N, C-alpha and C positions, 0 to 999 in steps of 0.2 A: 427325135421323138421326145415328147414331153414327159416329165416325171410326175405330172399331176400338179406341179406348182408353177407351171409356166416356164420351166427351164429345159434346155436342150443339151445334147452331149457337148456342144461347143460352149455352152454357158454353164458356169459352175453352179452347183446346187445353192439354192437360197437367193438366186438373182432372178428377177422377173425377166420375161422374154424381151420386153422393150427397154429394159434397163441396160445401160452400157456396162461391159465387163470391167473388173478392177483395172485401174491404171497400172501399166507395167513399163511405161516408157522411161527414157533417161532424162527428160526435161522436167520442168517444174510441175509438181502435182496439181491437178485441178482443184484440190481441196486446201491449197496453201492459204493461210489467213492473209488478209490484206496487210501489206507492209512487212511480211516475213521474208527473209532472204531465201532464195532457192537453194535446195540441197546441192552439194557437190556432185558432179557427174562421176560415173564409174561404179564399180560394185559397192553395194551398201556395206558400210562398216559394221563389224560385229560389236557385241557389248564391250569387248576389251579394246576396241579401237583398231583391230587388224583387218585390213581389206580382204575379202574373200573367205573369211572364217565363217563357221556356221552361225546362224542367227542365235542370239542369246536366249531366246525363249521358245525353243522347239522348232518345228517345221515352218517353212515360209508360209506366210499368210495367217498364222495363228496369232490371235490377239494376246497381248501380254497379260499377266495375272492382274487381278483387280488391285488398284492402288499403286501400280508400278508403271513407269514410263520408259522412254528410251533415252533419258538424259535428265539433266537438272531442269527444274521448272524455269519458264521464261521470266524475264524481269517484270516486276510489278509496275503499277502506274507511276511510282515515284522513282523508278530507275534502279531500285536496289536489287541486286542479283539474287535469285532464288526465293523471291517473295511472292506471296499470293496476290489476289486481286485487291485485297484491302491493306496492302502494305505489310502484312505480318508474314511470318515464316511458313504459312500454309501452302497448299498445292497451287500451281499456276492454273490459268484458265484452260490450258490445253493438255492437262495431264501432268505428270511429274511426280516425284516422290513426295508424299504428304509429310509435312512436318508438324511440330507441336503448336501450330497457330490456333487461334480461337475458332477457326472454321474447318480444321482438319478432320478427316474422317476418323471417327472413334475417339476424338479428344473432347474434353469439356470446353464449353464456350461461355462467354460472358465474363463478368468481373470475378477474379479469383482472389480471395483475401490472403494477406500475408500469413506465413506459418506462425502458429501460436508459440509464445515463449514457454519454455519448460516451467512446470510448477511442481517441484518435488515436495514442497511443504505448504505453508499457510499463505504464501503470496506467489504470483508469477514473477519470474526472475527478469524483470524489465522495469523501467521507471513506472512508478505507481501513481494512480489517480486516487481521488478521495474515496471512491467506492472500494478500491483495492485495499486501502489502509483500514477502513472500517471493517470490511469483510475479513481481512487478515487478523484483526484484533479479536473478532468473534471466534475465528478458527483457533486462535491461540488459547482462548479460554476453554473451548470445547475439547481440544486435543490434549490439554494438560490441566484438567480440573483440580487435581490435588495440589499442584504447585501454584495455581493461580487463585482459585476460589478458597481453597483450604488455608493457604498462608495469609490471604487477605482477611479472612474471617478471624484468624488468630491476632493479626496486627490490629484489626478494628476493635476486638474485644479488649485488648490491653490499653489502647488509646481512648476508648469510649467510656470505660468504667468510671474514671474520676469525674468526667463530665456528667454522666448519668447520676452519680451520687449527689453532686452539687445541685442538679436540677430537681432531684427528689426532695432534698432539704428545702429548696426554695418553694416548691409547690406545697410542702407540708406547712410552711409558714403562711402561705396564701390561704390554705384551707383553714388554719386557725383564725385568720382575720375574717373569713366568711362566717364562721360559727360565732365569733365574738367581735362584731364590727365596732363596738363601743369600748373596746379594751384600752383606748387612749394610748399612753406612752408605751405600755406593754406591747400592744399590737405593732407600734412603730418599731420597737426594738426587735421583735420577732421577724418582721419583714426585712429589716436591715441585715439581720443575721443570715436570713435566707439568701439575700442578694449577694452577700460576701461569700457564702458557701458556693453559690453558683459561679461567681467570678473565680474563686480559687480553684474549683474543679475544672473550669475551662482552661486556666493557665497550666495546671498540672497536666491536663490532657494534651494540650498543645506541645508541651515539652516531651512527653512520652511519644506522641505521634511523630515528632521531629526525628527521633532515633528509629522508631519502628518502621515508619513509612520509608525512610531513607534505605534501611536494610531491605525492605520489601521491594523497592524499586530496583535495587541491584540484582536481587535474585530473579525477579521477573524479566529483567533485561537479559540475563544469562539464559533463561528458559527460551526467550524469543530468539536469541542468537542461534540456538540449535534447531528450533522449530522452523526457521526459514529453509533449512535443508531437508525438512521432513523427519528429523530425528526427535526423540523424546529424551527427557532428562529427569531423574528423580529429584526429590526435594533435598536429599542428603548430598547428592553430587552437585546440585546448583549452589547449595550453601558452601560446600568445600571450595568451589571455584570462585565464589564471590567474596569469601571471608577476607582474603588478602587485599581486596579493594575497598573495604569498609572505611579505613581512615581517610582515603581520598574522597569517598562519598560524603562522609560527615563534614569534611572540610569544605567541599563544594556546597553542601546545603547551608552550612553556617555562613560562608562568604556571600552566597546569593541572598540569604536572609538579611544580612547587614546592608547590602546594596539596596534592597527593597525598603528597608527601614529608614534610611537616610532622608528621603523626601518627606516621609510622614512626620518625622521629628521636626524638620525645617518648617513644614506647613503649620504644625501646632504652635511652634514658637512665634511665627508671624501672626497668627490669629491672636495669640495672647498679647503681643505687642500692639496690635491694632486696638484691642479692647482697653488695654492700659492707657493708650493715648487718648481715650475718650471719644472715639469715633461713634457716629450714629449707628443704630442697629442695622439700618439698611446697608450702610457701608460695610459693616462687619459680615453680614450675610453675603454680600457680593464678593468680598475678598475670599470668604470661605468657599463659595462655589467655584471660583476661579482656581483656587489652590487644589480643590478636590479633582477638578478636571486635569490639572497638571500632574497630580500624583497618579491618576489612573493612566494617563498617556505614558508617563515614565515607567510605570509598572508593566504595561503591555509591551513596551519596547524592549526592556531588558529581559522580561520573561521569554519573549520570542527569541531573542539573541542567544540566550543560554539554555534553550529548551533541549538541545542535543548534547549538552555537556555530560549528563549522567551516562548515556550510552557510550560516549567516548571514554569515560573513566573505566567502565566495566569491560567493554569489548576490545578497546584499543590499549587498555592498561596505561592510560595517561595520568599525569598528576593534575592537581586542581587547576592551576593557572593554564597549563597546556590544554586541558579539556575545555576550558572556557574560550580560549582563543580558537580552538578547533571548531567549536559550535558556532562562534561568531563568523568564521570563514565559510562554513557550510551553508549558513543561512543567507549569506551574501547572494544577491541576484534573485532571491525568491522569498523575500521577507514577507510580503503581503499574503502570499499563498500559505506560508507556514503559519502566520498569525491567524488567518481565517480558519484553517483546520484546527488549530489549538482552541480558538473560541467556540467553534462548533462542537468540538469534543467536550469542552467544559459544560456546554449547554445540554448536550445529550446525557452526559453522566449525571448532571444535577437533576434532570427530569426523571431519569430512571431511579436514581437514589431516593428522590422525593416520593415517587410512587410506592416504593417499598417501605420507606421509613415513616412517612408522615402519618398514615393511619395508626400505626403502632404507637407513635409518640402522642397522638391525640387521645388515644385510649388511656395511656399512662397519665396524662395531665388531668383528664376527667376523674380518674380513680383517685389521684392524689388530692384533688380539691374536695371531691365528695367524701373521701375517707376521714375528713375532719382531723387530719394530722396524726392518725394512728400509726404505730410502728409497722404494722403489717402492710398497710397501704404504701408506706415509704419504701419498703423492700420490694413490693410488687412493681411500684413505679420505677425504681432503679433498674430492675430486671427488664422491664418493657423498653425503657430508654436505651439500654445496652443492646437489646435485640434489634431495635430500630437502627441504631448506629452500625451494627454488624451487617445488616441487610443492605444498607446503603453503601458501606465501604467495600463489600464483596463485589460490587459492580463498578464503582468509581475508580478504585485503585488499579485493577487490571486494565481498565479501558485507558486510563491516562498513561500508564506505563507502556502499554502496547502501542498506542498511537505515537508517543514520542519515539519509541524504538523503531517503528516502521517509517516515521518521518526521517529519522537519521539514515536508515537504509536507502530511502528514496533519494535523499540529497546526495549520498555517495554515488548512487547509480547515475544521477544526472551530471554531477560535477566531475566524477572520476572514472566513469564507465565501469563502475564496480559490478554491474550486472554481468559483464563478460567473465569476470573472475568467478562469480557465483554459478554461472552456467557451466563453465569448465569443471568446477568442483562437483556440481550435481551430476554431470555426465560420468565422471570417474566413480562417484559413489553409487550410481545406478549400475555401473559395470561390476563393482564389488558386491553389490546387493545389500549394503548396510551403511549407516552414517556413523563414522568413528568420531572419537573425541577430538581428533586433529582438525575437524571442521571449525572449531573455535578459533584456531590460529589464523584462519583466512580473514578474520575481521581486522587484523593488524594492517595499518596503512601501507606497509611495504608490499602488500599484495594488490594494491590498486593498479588498474590497467591504464595508468597515465603514461605520458611519454618519458617522464623522469623517475617513475617508481616512487616509493616512499610517499604515498598520498596522491600522486598523479596531478597533472595540470597545475603544478606550482605549489600544491599543498605539502606541508612537511610530513 
């Protein structure tokens, strides 16, 4: 008798009347895929491989749960066992346990990007690109405004004040010439005094900036060393940690300045010799242009080679000569990239500094000339020039120090696998919940992840 679906007592429910009953014989099943080996004869094995044991998934004839099969998936098209139809570790075409392949049930598919490097501080702890270096420099300024902008403003005020006074005196003399253009020798004497005052102020300002900027570079480098791990440092603590490195920093700045000064002196002597020899003006100009190009190329080469020496002095506690050698080796193999980043940084810093300082300086110059040399206008002009210099230096000093420090970090990551050291330290600091002062010791080259330690990959 039918149950309403075309089945009879001899036919299991769910099977049509004219449909053959499920196969129960001992031979090959009619649904065997072409090319598959026939199953072995005898009682069907259970899930644990023992003949005659109960089926692994309940009563006979009951389908297995979704996503599970009766054994490992068949081989894929490339013959790899347990692989899916696309060669990955997904499910086979006839069932089987789904794996983590791109087409497995419930798993994401498509391109999966690699895991992101940890970023506890201002940079990701991996080799850095240009965007990472510039972004990290901006984050350094934003995360430590007192130690970066504040110290830069103080350093700029001390170094800019003599220059501003000299320029104010010069513009005072120019204003006197405007009001009395027929002053004759008196006007010439006033203009000469103004030019000498401007030159003297510039020389004094350069000497002061030499010491102040050197100290500022050391302090900012120490701030950066802690900011890489996400830690902050006060101005007092940064000064205390940098104070012992000041003699080496001054020696480095002095020796680097001498190296840069040598070709300038040689070029001037050669031009004087050409002029004394009675050469034609065209020949003098040609020799002068050629010497200028040589001096510029010389300066760019050694500036790039020694760009990472100051971070080595502060963070690795090296001496002057050792720091210069260290910088030379770190730049090896990546000279042009380091040079390009340094030039781009100088251009960006000059543009930002000019945007902030040029309008103020122009207003000061107009007031000095229009004030006809009065004392009040001289004071106002000096103040405006000082403000313009401070605004410019507040941007240029931190940017240059930050980029050089992050270039040093990047080169150690690329040459010494230093990012592994930083990642391990960041994990431990995250577990502790804070960044201790002991993080400063990790910059020592003995922590480099090289095969021989002490700088890694052959570095001392």
